[in-house]
N, C-alpha and C positions, 0 to 999 in steps of 0.2 A: 679398080684403080690401085696401082702399086705406087706408093710414095716412100720417100726416105723419112724414117721416124727418129734417126739419131742412134746413139750408142747406149746400150743398157747392159751392165754387167760385163763390160769388155767386148761385147758383140754388137755389131751393127744391126739394128732392127728396122724393118720396113712395115709400113701400114698398108694393109689391103682393105679396100672398101668394095663390097660387092652389092650391086643393086639388082633386084629381081625384075625380070621383064614384066611380070604380071602385076607387080606393086613397086613402080620406081620410086615412090616416096619412102619406102623401107630399105634400109642399108644395114648390112652386116659388116662389122669392123673386126679384123684380126691382126695380130703382129707376127711376123715371120722373120726368120734369119735366112741367110743364103743357103745353109745347109738343109733347111726345110724344103727349099726349091729343088735341091739335088735329090732329096728323098722322093719328092713328088714325081720327078722325071723317072727314076728307077722303078717306083711303083706302077706308073702307068705303062711303062715299057713291058712289064711282066705279061700284062693281058693284051697288049697291042704292039707286039714286036714288028708287025708288018707296017705300021704307021711311020711316016718320016717326021722327025721333030726339028724344028728350027733350032739353031744354036742359042745358048744363053751366054751372056757376058762371062768371061772367066772370073774365077774367084781371085780376089786381090788380098794377099796377106797384108795385115796391118791396116785394113780399111777403116778400122775404128779411129785411126789417127788422122784421117782426112776430114776436112770441114764438111758439114752437111751439104753446102751448096757448091762443093768442088766440081769441077768438070768431070772427073772420074766417077764420082758418085752419081751425077746426073745422067751420064751415059749408061751406067750400069742400071739405074732405074728405068730408063727408056728401053733398054734392051730386054729387061725382065717383063715389062709391060707389053711389049710386042709378043713376047712368048706366051704370056698368059692370054692375050687376045687371040692368039692362034688356037690355043687349047678350047677356049670357050666358043669359038666360032666353027670348030671342026665338028662335022656331022656325028662322028662316033665318039671322039674323046670327050666332048661336052657333057656326056652322060656318065662319065667315069666317077665312081664313088670316092676314089682317092682325091680327085680334083675337088669334089664337093666339100670333103673334110678340110682340105687345104684352104679353100676359099671362105668356109663358114665356121671353122673351129671345131 
Protein backbone atom coordinates (compact mmCIF):
# COMPACT_ATOMS: atom_id res chain seq x y z
CA UNK A 1 0.00 0.00 0.00
CA UNK A 2 1.34 3.39 -1.01
CA UNK A 3 0.13 6.32 1.08
CA UNK A 4 1.00 9.93 1.70
CA UNK A 5 3.23 10.43 4.72
CA UNK A 6 3.69 14.20 4.56
CA UNK A 7 6.75 16.39 4.16
CA UNK A 8 10.10 15.56 5.74
CA UNK A 9 13.14 17.76 5.22
CA UNK A 10 11.50 19.68 2.38
CA UNK A 11 10.56 16.52 0.46
CA UNK A 12 7.22 14.76 0.31
CA UNK A 13 7.54 11.27 1.74
CA UNK A 14 5.24 8.35 1.09
CA UNK A 15 4.77 5.30 3.28
CA UNK A 16 4.76 1.88 1.64
CA UNK A 17 3.37 -1.05 3.58
CA UNK A 18 4.10 -4.45 2.07
CA UNK A 19 2.28 -7.55 3.28
CA UNK A 20 3.63 -10.95 2.35
CA UNK A 21 1.33 -13.52 0.74
CA UNK A 22 2.54 -16.36 2.94
CA UNK A 23 2.26 -14.30 6.14
CA UNK A 24 -0.40 -11.54 5.78
CA UNK A 25 -0.16 -10.64 9.47
CA UNK A 26 3.44 -9.48 8.96
CA UNK A 27 3.97 -6.12 7.27
CA UNK A 28 7.11 -4.25 6.21
CA UNK A 29 6.95 -0.45 6.22
CA UNK A 30 9.35 1.85 4.37
CA UNK A 31 9.28 5.53 3.43
CA UNK A 32 10.07 6.67 -0.10
CA UNK A 33 10.31 9.86 -2.12
CA UNK A 34 9.12 10.29 -5.69
CA UNK A 35 12.77 10.19 -6.85
CA UNK A 36 13.04 6.72 -5.31
CA UNK A 37 10.22 5.64 -7.61
CA UNK A 38 12.04 7.09 -10.62
CA UNK A 39 15.15 5.13 -9.58
CA UNK A 40 13.07 1.93 -9.37
CA UNK A 41 11.73 2.36 -12.89
CA UNK A 42 15.20 2.96 -14.32
CA UNK A 43 16.70 0.01 -12.42
CA UNK A 44 13.98 -2.40 -13.52
CA UNK A 45 14.14 -1.27 -17.15
CA UNK A 46 17.85 -2.15 -17.34
CA UNK A 47 17.11 -5.87 -17.06
CA UNK A 48 13.59 -5.81 -18.52
CA UNK A 49 13.71 -3.48 -21.50
CA UNK A 50 11.16 -5.58 -23.42
CA UNK A 51 8.49 -5.07 -20.73
CA UNK A 52 5.90 -2.35 -21.10
CA UNK A 53 5.47 -0.16 -18.03
CA UNK A 54 2.36 1.82 -17.21
CA UNK A 55 2.89 5.55 -16.71
CA UNK A 56 3.35 7.06 -13.29
CA UNK A 57 1.96 10.47 -12.33
CA UNK A 58 4.19 13.33 -13.31
CA UNK A 59 6.49 14.85 -10.75
CA UNK A 60 5.06 18.08 -9.35
CA UNK A 61 7.51 20.77 -8.39
CA UNK A 62 6.62 22.27 -5.05
CA UNK A 63 4.49 19.31 -3.99
CA UNK A 64 5.68 19.83 -0.42
CA UNK A 65 3.50 22.95 -0.36
CA UNK A 66 0.28 21.06 -1.09
CA UNK A 67 -1.83 19.85 1.79
CA UNK A 68 -1.55 16.15 2.52
CA UNK A 69 -5.21 15.57 1.66
CA UNK A 70 -5.25 17.73 -1.50
CA UNK A 71 -6.70 16.36 -4.72
CA UNK A 72 -3.30 16.56 -6.45
CA UNK A 73 -1.57 14.48 -3.77
CA UNK A 74 -4.44 11.97 -3.64
CA UNK A 75 -4.34 11.50 -7.43
CA UNK A 76 -0.59 11.04 -7.29
CA UNK A 77 -0.84 8.42 -4.53
CA UNK A 78 -3.51 6.50 -6.48
CA UNK A 79 -1.45 6.56 -9.67
CA UNK A 80 1.66 5.32 -7.92
CA UNK A 81 -0.35 2.60 -6.18
CA UNK A 82 -1.65 1.41 -9.57
CA UNK A 83 1.92 1.31 -10.87
CA UNK A 84 3.20 -0.71 -7.91
CA UNK A 85 0.23 -3.08 -8.14
CA UNK A 86 1.12 -3.69 -11.79
CA UNK A 87 4.73 -4.52 -10.91
CA UNK A 88 3.92 -6.94 -8.12
CA UNK A 89 1.28 -8.72 -10.22
CA UNK A 90 3.53 -9.04 -13.29
CA UNK A 91 4.86 -12.58 -13.85
CA UNK A 92 8.44 -11.46 -14.47
CA UNK A 93 8.79 -8.10 -12.74
CA UNK A 94 7.49 -9.32 -9.38
CA UNK A 95 10.74 -11.27 -8.89
CA UNK A 96 13.01 -8.27 -9.56
CA UNK A 97 15.53 -7.67 -6.77
CA UNK A 98 15.35 -3.88 -7.15
CA UNK A 99 11.59 -4.03 -6.60
CA UNK A 100 12.18 -6.11 -3.48
CA UNK A 101 14.65 -3.56 -2.14
CA UNK A 102 12.26 -0.71 -2.93
CA UNK A 103 9.38 -2.40 -1.10
CA UNK A 104 11.27 -3.75 1.90
CA UNK A 105 14.14 -1.36 2.50
